[in-house]
VMD Tcl script that draws the C-alpha trace (Angstrom):
set ca {
  {130.61 -67.39 -47.20}
  {128.94 -65.29 -44.09}
  {125.93 -63.61 -43.70}
  {128.23 -60.55 -42.07}
  {130.03 -59.94 -45.27}
  {126.43 -59.36 -47.01}
  {126.00 -55.68 -47.88}
  {122.62 -53.72 -47.22}
  {120.67 -53.72 -50.68}
  {119.53 -50.28 -50.24}
  {122.78 -48.67 -50.12}
  {123.53 -46.69 -52.57}
  {126.34 -48.12 -54.73}
  {128.99 -46.57 -56.98}
  {128.55 -49.05 -59.26}
  {124.34 -48.43 -59.29}
  {125.23 -44.55 -60.09}
  {127.38 -45.45 -63.14}
  {124.70 -47.76 -64.74}
  {122.03 -45.51 -63.97}
  {124.09 -42.91 -66.20}
  {124.90 -45.21 -68.94}
  {121.14 -46.07 -68.95}
  {119.73 -42.79 -69.39}
  {122.36 -41.91 -71.52}
  {121.57 -44.69 -73.68}
  {118.01 -43.34 -74.01}
  {118.55 -39.66 -74.68}
  {121.28 -41.02 -77.15}
  {118.53 -43.75 -79.18}
  {115.90 -40.94 -79.05}
  {117.43 -38.42 -81.11}
  {118.68 -41.45 -83.44}
  {115.78 -42.72 -83.93}
  {114.68 -39.47 -86.35}
  {116.65 -41.03 -89.23}
  {115.30 -44.48 -90.24}
  {117.91 -46.42 -92.17}
  {117.88 -48.92 -94.91}
  {120.65 -51.70 -95.96}
  {120.01 -54.03 -98.60}
  {116.81 -54.94 -97.89}
  {116.27 -54.32 -94.05}
  {114.74 -51.49 -92.50}
  {115.63 -50.22 -88.82}
  {115.55 -46.87 -86.91}
  {118.97 -44.97 -85.84}
  {117.74 -45.67 -82.28}
  {118.45 -49.52 -82.78}
  {121.96 -48.84 -82.65}
  {122.16 -48.29 -78.56}
  {118.74 -48.66 -77.45}
  {118.81 -52.45 -76.82}
  {121.83 -51.71 -74.40}
  {119.16 -49.66 -72.16}
  {116.70 -52.90 -71.87}
  {119.81 -55.28 -71.37}
  {120.63 -52.89 -68.09}
  {117.04 -52.33 -67.08}
  {117.29 -56.17 -66.68}
  {120.71 -56.64 -64.53}
  {119.28 -53.84 -62.02}
  {116.20 -55.33 -61.74}
  {117.92 -58.55 -61.19}
  {120.30 -57.13 -58.90}
  {118.59 -54.77 -56.87}
  {115.16 -55.28 -57.87}
  {112.16 -53.92 -59.18}
  {111.65 -50.61 -56.94}
  {115.19 -49.87 -57.61}
  {114.62 -50.47 -61.79}
  {111.22 -48.43 -61.58}
  {113.38 -45.58 -59.61}
  {115.73 -45.78 -62.42}
  {113.50 -45.88 -65.45}
  {111.65 -42.99 -64.20}
  {114.86 -40.77 -63.75}
  {115.49 -41.80 -67.58}
  {112.23 -40.40 -68.55}
  {113.18 -37.08 -66.85}
  {116.55 -36.49 -68.02}
  {114.98 -37.51 -71.17}
  {112.43 -35.06 -71.10}
  {114.44 -31.96 -70.01}
  {116.24 -32.79 -73.29}
  {113.71 -32.56 -75.65}
  {112.19 -29.23 -73.63}
  {116.35 -28.06 -73.86}
  {116.47 -28.37 -77.75}
  {113.11 -27.18 -78.30}
  {113.55 -24.07 -76.55}
  {117.23 -24.19 -78.13}
  {115.02 -24.40 -81.64}
  {112.67 -21.58 -80.77}
  {115.99 -19.50 -80.31}
  {117.09 -16.98 -83.13}
  {120.26 -18.28 -84.92}
  {123.41 -16.27 -85.40}
  {123.69 -15.15 -88.91}
  {126.63 -17.36 -89.93}
  {124.51 -20.31 -88.59}
  {122.06 -20.25 -91.14}
  {122.78 -22.56 -93.40}
  {123.08 -25.23 -90.12}
  {120.22 -24.39 -88.56}
  {117.78 -26.72 -90.78}
  {119.93 -29.67 -89.97}
  {120.13 -29.01 -85.92}
  {116.02 -28.41 -86.07}
  {115.76 -31.28 -88.00}
  {117.42 -33.50 -84.88}
  {116.50 -31.55 -81.78}
  {112.95 -30.03 -83.59}
  {111.40 -33.42 -82.59}
  {107.29 -32.41 -83.40}
  {105.29 -33.28 -80.24}
  {103.96 -36.33 -81.66}
  {107.07 -37.96 -81.75}
  {108.09 -36.82 -78.61}
  {105.04 -38.05 -76.75}
  {104.85 -41.19 -78.62}
  {108.78 -41.95 -77.57}
  {108.18 -41.17 -73.78}
  {104.79 -43.53 -73.76}
  {106.55 -46.03 -75.43}
  {109.72 -45.93 -73.26}
  {107.33 -45.98 -69.94}
  {105.54 -48.60 -70.77}
  {107.62 -50.86 -72.45}
  {110.72 -50.57 -69.74}
  {108.35 -50.96 -66.93}
  {106.68 -54.49 -68.31}
  {110.55 -55.36 -69.49}
  {111.35 -55.08 -65.69}
  {108.23 -56.43 -64.15}
  {108.17 -59.61 -66.15}
  {111.65 -59.78 -65.12}
  {110.73 -59.53 -61.40}
  {107.74 -61.57 -61.39}
  {109.68 -64.41 -63.47}
  {112.46 -64.67 -60.64}
  {110.10 -64.46 -58.04}
  {108.43 -68.28 -59.42}
  {112.12 -69.50 -60.50}
  {114.34 -67.61 -57.84}
  {117.99 -67.33 -59.16}
  {117.39 -69.68 -62.01}
  {116.65 -69.40 -65.42}
  {118.32 -66.06 -66.27}
  {118.78 -66.34 -69.75}
  {115.25 -67.49 -70.07}
  {114.18 -64.61 -67.85}
  {116.18 -61.75 -69.70}
  {114.90 -63.15 -73.12}
  {111.31 -63.35 -72.74}
  {110.86 -59.77 -70.82}
  {113.14 -58.48 -73.58}
  {110.46 -59.57 -76.17}
  {107.79 -58.36 -74.11}
  {108.85 -55.16 -72.81}
  {110.61 -54.44 -77.25}
  {107.18 -55.70 -78.30}
  {104.89 -53.24 -76.45}
  {107.67 -50.15 -77.18}
  {107.29 -50.40 -81.10}
  {103.53 -51.45 -81.26}
  {102.98 -48.20 -78.94}
  {105.88 -45.86 -80.65}
  {105.28 -46.67 -84.54}
  {101.50 -46.40 -84.94}
  {101.67 -42.69 -82.54}
  {104.88 -41.79 -84.21}
  {104.03 -42.09 -87.92}
  {100.49 -43.21 -88.16}
  {99.37 -41.53 -91.37}
  {102.72 -40.94 -92.59}
  {104.01 -44.38 -93.56}
  {101.62 -47.11 -94.84}
  {100.61 -49.50 -92.64}
  {102.63 -52.75 -94.53}
  {105.70 -51.17 -94.27}
  {105.23 -50.31 -90.24}
  {104.02 -53.39 -89.73}
  {107.59 -54.73 -91.17}
  {109.38 -51.68 -89.35}
  {107.74 -53.24 -85.73}
  {109.14 -56.79 -86.18}
  {112.36 -56.12 -87.49}
  {112.67 -54.24 -84.84}
  {111.21 -56.31 -81.99}
  {113.08 -59.10 -83.82}
  {116.42 -57.19 -83.95}
  {116.32 -56.33 -80.73}
  {115.66 -58.91 -79.40}
  {118.45 -61.39 -81.07}
  {120.70 -58.32 -79.91}
  {119.84 -59.85 -76.48}
  {120.36 -63.51 -77.04}
  {123.76 -62.59 -78.89}
  {125.03 -60.56 -75.49}
  {123.54 -62.70 -73.35}
  {126.63 -64.26 -72.64}
  {128.10 -61.23 -71.74}
  {124.73 -60.07 -69.68}
  {125.20 -63.22 -67.59}
  {129.28 -62.86 -66.72}
  {128.20 -59.02 -65.99}
  {125.54 -59.93 -63.43}
  {127.29 -62.37 -61.58}
  {130.14 -60.26 -61.01}
  {127.51 -57.70 -60.10}
  {126.39 -59.48 -57.53}
  {129.53 -60.33 -56.21}
  {130.37 -57.26 -56.04}
  {127.34 -55.39 -54.94}
  {126.63 -57.87 -52.04}
  {129.49 -59.83 -51.00}
  {133.07 -58.85 -50.02}
  {135.83 -61.36 -50.06}
  {137.65 -59.79 -46.76}
  {136.35 -61.53 -43.50}
  {133.95 -59.22 -41.50}
  {135.86 -57.01 -38.71}
  {135.36 -58.39 -35.12}
}
mol new
graphics top color blue
foreach p $ca { graphics top sphere $p radius 0.5 }
foreach p [lrange $ca 0 end-1] q [lrange $ca 1 end] { graphics top cylinder $p $q radius 0.2 }
display resetview
């Protein structure tokens, strides 16, 4: 394939914008869903587990295709978007409710009236975990080149998710949850999200290949 067909890596493509929007949406949704702890049989996990791993998969894709600098920009954009939702939620909680809404007030406040320590824990865990995930992915790519994407994706997720869980739960639930239960929950979170990454890895690999072909190469011949 000729070099003339190669697109500029600095071009802000529609596909990059779409992935960024999905990343931010998953991040915001997961932080709201983190307010519920789910138990199915002996298995306990937070509601954010349903969609939070998707943000790490997208993080891997963006880092692999566009590089660490672009991924870092998306992570900070997600942080700002999440912060805006938290601040607007707090403002709405503080506003007086209509008389006919009083019965629903407690439910609304439970979801959006996040305690400052929960929001702080979420922000710290997200920033450090996502940046570590992207950094490890980028550094390993420098060593292995385009090879071993599967290994890079799994290891970077393990590092990122591990840091995220080990930061979030002590900051958010320290003193509110028995330490043995917290330790089990941390291990279950990391294991679940990493297994999630492994399970969808074939789809992730094909998607990354498609994005690379779509973003950096065109099928048509360059115009003279």
